[in-house]
TORTORMI-594933 format. One record per residue (C-alpha): residue number from 1; residue in one letter; y, x, z. Coordinates in steps of 0.001 Angstrom, whole numbers, plus 500000, padded with zeros to 6 digits. Example, Ala and Ser with C-alpha at 12.3 -4.5 7.8 and 13.67 -1.06 7.14 Angstrom:
PT  pos  code      py      px      pz
PT    1     a  495500  512300  507800
PT    2     s  498940  513670  507140
% end
This chain:
PT  pos  code      py      px      pz
PT    1     x  517363  491905  523845
PT    2     x  518972  495470  522662
PT    3     x  521604  496544  521531
PT    4     x  522489  494646  517875
PT    5     x  521894  496899  514397
PT    6     x  522531  495767  511051
PT    7     x  521798  496614  507688
PT    8     x  521792  495759  504736
PT    9     x  518675  494449  503976
PT   10     x  519188  493972  499601
PT   11     x  518699  496524  497068
PT   12     x  521991  498795  496287
PT   13     x  523722  498655  493193
PT   14     x  524885  495263  490848
PT   15     x  523884  491995  491672
PT   16     x  524725  488197  492381
PT   17     x  524346  487873  496248
PT   18     x  524069  491243  499066
PT   19     x  522406  489961  502260
PT   20     x  523576  491480  505446
PT   21     x  521229  491616  508802
PT   22     x  521879  491806  512273
PT   23     x  519884  491370  515100
PT   24     x  519836  491619  518709
PT   25     x  521844  490292  522406
PT   26     x  524836  490754  520816
PT   27     x  524501  490014  516853
PT   28     x  526048  486267  517953
PT   29     x  529317  487717  519582
PT   30     x  529666  490532  516559
PT   31     x  529269  487181  514029
PT   32     x  532246  485375  516355
PT   33     x  534529  488456  515794
PT   34     x  534174  488912  511698
PT   35     x  533480  485362  510730
PT   36     x  535569  482184  510054
PT   37     x  534679  478951  509012
PT   38     x  533775  475332  510678
PT   39     x  533168  476611  514004
PT   40     x  532175  479996  515755
PT   41     x  528554  481677  514702
PT   42     x  527721  481355  518625
PT   43     x  527833  477543  518925
PT   44     x  526048  477015  515848
PT   45     x  522417  475398  516102
PT   46     x  519520  477945  515115
PT   47     x  518166  477696  511845
PT   48     x  521550  476583  510515
PT   49     x  523801  477899  507222
PT   50     x  527697  478037  507001
PT   51     x  530288  478302  504510
PT   52     x  533094  480461  505329
PT   53     x  535132  484141  504981
PT   54     x  534121  487233  506419
PT   55     x  537565  488747  508338
PT   56     x  538660  491877  508863
PT   57     x  541930  490814  511330
PT   58     x  543673  488935  508955
PT   59     x  542360  490607  506048
PT   60     x  539821  488314  503699
PT   61     x  536385  491187  503309
PT   62     x  534616  488443  501430
PT   63     x  533737  484959  500984
PT   64     x  530513  484451  503052
PT   65     x  527277  482351  503691
PT   66     x  526158  482974  506989
PT   67     x  522866  482187  509096
PT   68     x  522044  481887  512413
PT   69     x  518282  482188  513313
PT   70     x  518364  482451  517532
PT   71     x  515869  483825  520003
PT   72     x  512806  483962  519332
PT   73     x  512785  481801  516678
PT   74     x  513432  485049  514326
PT   75     x  512046  487385  512324
PT   76     x  512708  489960  515738
PT   77     x  512390  487320  517885
PT   78     x  516059  488544  519105
PT   79     x  518807  486467  518058
PT   80     x  519682  487171  514084
PT   81     x  522359  486753  511515
PT   82     x  522266  486724  508078
PT   83     x  525490  487106  506010
PT   84     x  525163  486596  502915
PT   85     x  527975  488286  500174
PT   86     x  529198  488981  496748
PT   87     x  526135  491519  495365
PT   88     x  527390  494925  494734
PT   89     x  528079  498323  496665
PT   90     x  531223  497350  497451
PT   91     x  531326  494418  498966
PT   92     x  528420  495052  501077
PT   93     x  529565  498559  502560
PT   94     x  533075  496945  503070
PT   95     x  530900  494466  505473
PT   96     x  528384  496675  506963
PT   97     x  531563  498747  507939
PT   98     x  533145  495737  509643
PT   99     x  529908  494716  511406
PT  100     x  529406  498050  512744
PT  101     x  533384  498472  514048
PT  102     x  532434  495015  515367
PT  103     x  529798  496504  517754
PT  104     x  526590  496864  515731
PT  105     x  524945  499838  515613
PT  106     x  523655  500893  511526
PT  107     x  519834  500389  511802
PT  108     x  517478  502695  511422
PT  109     x  514384  502666  508877
PT  110     x  512158  499726  509203
PT  111     x  513973  499040  512654
PT  112     x  514017  495637  511609
PT  113     x  510505  495299  511956
PT  114     x  509728  497385  514289
PT  115     x  511478  494920  516616
PT  116     x  509219  492541  515868
PT  117     x  506417  494458  516891
PT  118     x  507535  495426  520166
PT  119     x  508533  492109  521019
PT  120     x  505412  490480  520491
PT  121     x  506317  488691  517225
PT  122     x  503222  490619  515169
PT  123     x  501154  493089  515813
PT  124     x  500926  496571  513848
PT  125     x  498538  495515  510757
PT  126     x  501299  492984  510327
PT  127     x  504028  495444  510757
PT  128     x  502382  497551  508315
PT  129     x  501696  494711  505584
PT  130     x  505539  494240  505242
PT  131     x  505948  497648  503774
PT  132     x  502842  496696  501676
PT  133     x  504018  493298  500064
PT  134     x  507531  495635  499295
PT  135     x  505809  498821  497633
PT  136     x  503068  496212  495801
PT  137     x  503081  497359  492095
PT  138     x  500748  494566  491072
PT  139     x  499606  491146  491990
PT  140     x  496749  491997  493593
PT  141     x  498349  494519  495908
PT  142     x  500251  492079  496681
PT  143     x  497680  489621  498106
PT  144     x  495946  491975  499520
PT  145     x  499539  492708  501783
PT  146     x  500377  488923  501985
PT  147     x  496599  488618  503675
PT  148     x  497009  490892  506304
PT  149     x  500842  489713  507015
PT  150     x  499076  486460  508141
PT  151     x  496872  488163  510408
PT  152     x  493605  488522  508454
PT  153     x  492542  492127  509490
PT  154     x  494087  491393  513004
PT  155     x  491819  488787  513786
PT  156     x  488776  490881  512089
PT  157     x  489707  493724  514751
PT  158     x  490546  491074  517452
PT  159     x  486902  489502  517032
PT  160     x  485896  493719  517489
PT  161     x  487765  494437  520273
PT  162     x  486380  491388  522506
PT  163     x  482619  492034  521413
PT  164     x  483126  495492  523292
PT  165     x  485072  493841  525806
PT  166     x  482082  491780  526911
PT  167     x  479791  494390  526283
PT  168     x  481577  496866  528444
PT  169     x  482554  493933  531564
PT  170     x  478492  493704  532224
PT  171     x  478075  497534  531818
PT  172     x  481184  497909  534441
PT  173     x  479668  494754  536798
PT  174     x  476522  497291  537062
PT  175     x  478525  500338  538175
PT  176     x  478971  499156  541125
PT  177     x  475173  498563  542414
PT  178     x  474553  502233  540631
PT  179     x  470905  502038  542502
PT  180     x  470519  498431  540050
PT  181     x  469422  499456  536731
PT  182     x  470904  497203  533929
PT  183     x  467061  495073  532760
PT  184     x  465790  495931  529334
PT  185     x  466424  492582  528541
PT  186     x  470873  492800  529726
PT  187     x  470441  496093  527730
PT  188     x  469101  494087  524334
PT  189     x  472429  492102  525267
PT  190     x  474720  494811  525672
PT  191     x  473191  496991  522193
PT  192     x  474014  493347  520343
PT  193     x  477634  493118  521498
PT  194     x  478001  496780  520352
PT  195     x  475811  496128  517387
PT  196     x  478081  493410  516523
PT  197     x  481164  494985  516814
PT  198     x  480016  498007  514232
PT  199     x  479020  496075  511536
PT  200     x  482730  494812  511676
PT  201     x  484147  498197  511611
PT  202     x  481537  499224  509128
PT  203     x  482471  496558  506884
PT  204     x  486595  497458  507297
PT  205     x  485369  501426  506757
PT  206     x  484132  500168  503477
PT  207     x  487505  498929  501952
PT  208     x  489049  502252  502550
PT  209     x  489076  503214  498911
PT  210     x  490010  499781  497877
PT  211     x  493382  500466  500226
PT  212     x  493921  503214  499065
PT  213     x  493487  502162  495464
PT  214     x  496084  499321  496107
PT  215     x  498599  501141  497458
PT  216     x  498488  504861  496135
PT  217     x  497633  503281  492751
PT  218     x  494046  505221  490668
PT  219     x  495647  508893  489412
PT  220     x  495171  508724  485654
PT  221     x  494897  511324  482912
PT  222     x  494810  510758  478985
PT  223     x  493813  513725  477497
PT  224     x  492982  514507  473708
PT  225     x  493751  516862  470779
PT  226     x  497373  516208  469168
PT  227     x  497853  513313  466889
PT  228     x  494627  511330  468289
PT  229     x  496670  508171  469827
PT  230     x  497695  509493  473407
PT  231     x  500959  507987  473173
PT  232     x  500126  504793  471795
PT  233     x  497660  504172  474076
PT  234     x  499662  504940  477406
PT  235     x  502087  502282  475248
PT  236     x  499512  499803  475416
PT  237     x  498429  500130  478853
PT  238     x  501544  499708  479805
PT  239     x  502421  496968  477175
PT  240     x  506215  498743  476010
PT  241     x  507156  501194  474025
PT  242     x  506947  504190  476661
PT  243     x  506433  507308  475036
PT  244     x  506987  508582  471473
PT  245     x  504608  507791  469165
PT  246     x  504517  510130  465992
PT  247     x  502645  511454  463745
PT  248     x  503561  515020  464118
PT  249     x  501810  516726  466238
PT  250     x  502844  517991  469840
PT  251     x  505537  515091  469634
PT  252     x  504715  515080  473452
PT  253     x  505287  518218  475381
PT  254     x  505579  517407  478865
PT  255     x  503532  514826  481053
PT  256     x  505244  511386  481131
PT  257     x  503864  509236  484656
PT  258     x  504069  505337  484516
PT  259     x  502069  502765  486981
PT  260     x  500115  499988  484877
PT  261     x  498807  496914  485966
PT  262     x  495060  496600  485148
PT  263     x  493043  493994  485746
PT  264     x  495451  494112  489348
PT  265     x  494733  497452  489826
PT  266     x  497662  499946  489630
PT  267     x  496995  502483  487435
PT  268     x  498888  505685  487943
PT  269     x  498664  506795  484430
PT  270     x  499861  510716  482676
PT  271     x  500207  511007  479582
PT  272     x  500263  514797  478385
PT  273     x  500300  517216  475446
PT  274     x  497618  517264  473449
PT  275     x  495423  520428  473952
PT  276     x  495867  522641  471136
PT  277     x  496704  526263  470019
PT  278     x  500273  526707  471423
PT  279     x  502903  527501  468831
PT  280     x  505553  528230  471061
PT  281     x  506524  529026  474917
PT  282     x  507547  524982  475502
PT  283     x  504501  523679  474288
PT  284     x  502596  525753  476273
PT  285     x  504392  524809  479105
PT  286     x  502869  521549  478442
PT  287     x  499335  522087  478005
PT  288     x  499812  524246  481513
PT  289     x  500594  521351  483118
PT  290     x  498299  519090  481057
PT  291     x  495167  521352  482678
PT  292     x  496837  520779  486061
PT  293     x  496661  517290  485879
PT  294     x  493609  517035  484778
PT  295     x  492267  519064  488326
PT  296     x  493972  516225  490291
PT  297     x  492667  513107  488153
PT  298     x  490773  510005  489791
PT  299     x  490080  508945  486125
PT  300     x  490258  510645  482576
PT  301     x  490634  508499  479608
PT  302     x  489654  511089  476873
PT  303     x  490356  510201  473315
PT  304     x  489156  510961  470234
PT  305     x  489821  509926  466469
PT  306     x  486512  508654  464741
PT  307     x  488106  508719  461733
PT  308     x  487465  512764  461932
PT  309     x  484254  514100  462279
PT  310     x  483716  515680  465695
PT  311     x  484799  519116  465999
PT  312     x  484373  522445  468352
PT  313     x  488274  521501  470302
PT  314     x  486292  517888  470519
PT  315     x  483567  519397  472118
PT  316     x  485767  521906  474132
PT  317     x  487330  518730  475791
PT  318     x  484432  517222  476355
PT  319     x  483086  519890  478108
PT  320     x  486274  520618  479921
PT  321     x  486553  517010  481094
PT  322     x  482123  516838  482011
PT  323     x  481850  515781  485702
PT  324     x  485047  513741  486427
PT  325     x  485049  509810  486149
PT  326     x  485796  509465  482455
PT  327     x  486245  506936  479803
PT  328     x  486293  507559  476235
PT  329     x  488097  505926  473489
PT  330     x  487098  505675  470335
PT  331     x  490718  505397  468160
PT  332     x  491676  504776  464871
PT  333     x  488266  502289  463899
PT  334     x  490464  500618  461541
PT  335     x  490773  503836  459286
PT  336     x  486583  504183  459458
PT  337     x  484525  506051  461560
PT  338     x  482773  509206  461219
PT  339     x  482312  511117  464310
PT  340     x  479344  512096  465810
PT  341     x  477985  509418  468261
PT  342     x  475160  510882  469284
PT  343     x  477505  513710  471079
PT  344     x  478523  510759  473198
PT  345     x  475532  509082  474026
PT  346     x  476023  509872  477884
PT  347     x  479772  508494  478222
PT  348     x  481406  505152  478390
PT  349     x  482890  504813  474360
PT  350     x  484998  502070  474207
PT  351     x  485842  501902  470261
PT  352     x  489673  501051  469722
PT  353     x  492252  500331  466842
PT  354     x  495477  501121  468696
PT  355     x  497297  500420  465840
PT  356     x  496361  497145  465194
PT  357     x  495450  496182  468962
PT  358     x  492031  495433  468181
PT  359     x  489284  496529  471482
PT  360     x  492657  496967  473911
PT  361     x  491569  493902  476481
PT  362     x  488236  495073  476062
PT  363     x  489228  499037  477376
PT  364     x  491269  497502  479758
PT  365     x  488276  495690  481382
PT  366     x  485889  498437  481525
PT  367     x  489021  500178  483363
PT  368     x  488714  498028  485915
PT  369     x  485093  497126  486148
PT  370     x  484882  501715  486617
PT  371     x  487454  501567  488967
PT  372     x  486273  498722  490707
PT  373     x  482968  500437  490869
PT  374     x  481435  496881  489683
PT  375     x  482844  494692  492500
PT  376     x  484240  491803  492108
PT  377     x  488417  491742  491940
PT  378     x  488028  489202  495142
PT  379     x  487456  491888  497221
PT  380     x  491449  493001  496696
PT  381     x  492593  489977  498584
PT  382     x  490555  490680  501546
PT  383     x  491642  492908  504200
PT  384     x  491879  496619  502826
PT  385     x  492419  499172  505479
PT  386     x  494962  502850  505277
PT  387     x  494597  506084  506178
PT  388     x  495736  505182  509329
PT  389     x  493226  502559  510161
PT  390     x  490572  504770  509075
PT  391     x  491234  507225  510886
PT  392     x  491374  505667  513834
PT  393     x  488200  503035  513394
PT  394     x  486541  506217  511945
PT  395     x  486473  507504  515923
PT  396     x  485666  504147  517056
PT  397     x  482232  504204  514794
PT  398     x  481358  507532  516370
PT  399     x  481817  506024  520446
PT  400     x  480002  503047  519679
PT  401     x  476939  505011  517345
PT  402     x  476873  507143  520826
PT  403     x  476753  503878  522812
PT  404     x  473966  502434  520765
PT  405     x  472015  505617  520995
PT  406     x  472626  505600  524475
PT  407     x  471372  501818  525797
PT  408     x  467731  502313  524876
PT  409     x  467383  505454  526502
PT  410     x  468371  504281  529751
PT  411     x  471313  506772  530300
PT  412     x  474119  506524  532883
PT  413     x  475631  503297  532473
PT  414     x  478769  505496  532939
PT  415     x  478876  507756  529658
PT  416     x  477759  504017  528083
PT  417     x  481062  502807  529116
PT  418     x  483113  505344  528552
PT  419     x  481766  505396  524821
PT  420     x  482712  501907  524537
PT  421     x  486897  502289  526258
PT  422     x  486927  504699  523896
PT  423     x  485818  502747  521188
PT  424     x  488168  499702  522253
PT  425     x  491021  502171  522519
PT  426     x  490557  503448  519062
PT  427     x  490545  499675  517699
PT  428     x  493430  499283  519798
PT  429     x  495460  501858  518112
PT  430     x  495189  500051  514497
PT  431     x  496628  496386  515979
PT  432     x  498931  498695  518176
PT  433     x  497821  497450  521566
PT  434     x  497431  501190  522377
PT  435     x  500146  502947  519974
PT  436     x  502197  505952  520844
PT  437     x  506195  506598  520437
PT  438     x  504769  509422  517879
PT  439     x  502548  506620  516057
PT  440     x  505521  504526  515569
PT  441     x  508022  507121  514842
PT  442     x  505531  507875  512163
PT  443     x  504692  504316  510843
PT  444     x  508321  502812  510801
PT  445     x  510199  506355  509152
PT  446     x  508231  505377  505618
PT  447     x  510248  501907  505835
PT  448     x  512996  501114  503597
PT  449     x  516657  500367  505587
PT  450     x  517114  496571  506215
PT  451     x  514026  495558  506499
% end
């Protein structure tokens, strides 16, 4: 076990309690030095809770509850002590300072989870899932992270790794006898193992887009002329009054960005300034930013006022958004419909009345179908790889493709073995079997302190 580390594990600011975590070889000794209650923490059975005082010499720092979790049955697989004190920055900060003066070191971002990985309690995909759960902005993202934390992705990766290990064992067994080539039946059997591993990898690679959507959201830009209901649409999708709604054109002069949960999919929605001839420098800057946001959009919600005929500016907006993933929102249906439908015949259109709320649920369902590309929402409950996984699995897939091509052509078994080893190394990078310190530093530096 390593030196003891300590950190505040709860968010800063006012709250009912704050939790401090200590982990490492001397965690229990540090707890003995600062805790006064019935019995010393070092004599306390594992997974028990004690009430007492946190003491700095003879000065009471706070009234606390102290939990002991002995190795290896703890989050880090080391001796862990968790102290619950009163919430707020003062109590928690004083407690952390006391722990550091008593022999602990302030933990680095993600260091507790890193120790859990290094001590073999979890694999690297499960460690990354911890960060995903903390950052989840929708229930779908949380469920996907929880599935990964429970080992779903690891088990899939391990199955592919084991298939390749079997294939490599057969190939290497023949390398000791170079004068004997593999029989056609043996080559076909090895090809089957490789094909099975390749299928697993292809299936996982297909989840890369879903994984990115869950973790980062879909950048969605609301566009339209002034006073067509863009801010009302943002408020309707958020379920709260975030943007100012006014009949005065040009109310929104800057972009407003919020995250909405649409059918389990996080949308990073940007409400933009209405596109029109600007009347002052401030409005001009808002419109410039609208164009910039449109360039980055993954989904455009183009809002039209159906109570007015389509005009040249509306047609310009259609042309501006052409070629981008787009849903046309036909607002103000409660006032009657005068918009020319023929101009929108090739577009996905959803009629709504944002004033009354009619059609909003249909719009949300259309957005979810568009983002999911017709797939069931249940796909988000499966393993969804991240960018790091994708890069490693693409290398594994390329190596397997070379091995599959070489086997029927009676190529050198050394070449086949090299490709199989490369694929196994790439798969090992995903789970942490072959990961480097640099990769670990990059992964865990993104964690919050205390986790």
